[in-house]
N, C-alpha and C positions, 0 to 999 in steps of 0.2 A: 301096756294096757292093762295086763294083768294088776301089776303096781297101782295104777289109778281105780282100779276098781274095788281091790282091799279097802284101799282108804275109803272110798265111798261106802264100803259096806261098814266099816268100824264107824264112821259117823253116823251111818241110818242107825246102827244099833244102840250107839247111845241117845240120839233122839229118840228113838222107841223105848228105850228104858226109862228117861226122864216124862215121855209123855205119858205112860204107863203108872210111873208112880203120883203123877199128877191127876190120875183117874181119868183122862181125856181119851177114853176108848173109841171114837168115832176117829181121830186123828191118829191112835194107835192102829186102828186097821188099815188106813190109808197108807201110813210108814211099812207095816207089816209086808203090804202087796208090794211097794217100791221095791223093799228089800228082797222079796222073791223074786223079782224081775232080776235085780242087779247080782245075785246068788247063781242064777239061770246062767246071766251072760258071763260071769265068771268061770264057772264048772264049762261051759262050752270054750272060752280063752283056753283054759287048761287043757282041754282034751286035744287043741289042735297038736 
């Protein structure tokens, strides 16, 4: 499960970077929210 979350976070970071470069701040905010949720899930998984 942790490996899957790492890969999802990696992809989200790439999407977030490209979205910010393109200046799509509203889309970037949504990606940042999803990234936060995935990061919390990963932290919870690693804490087990």
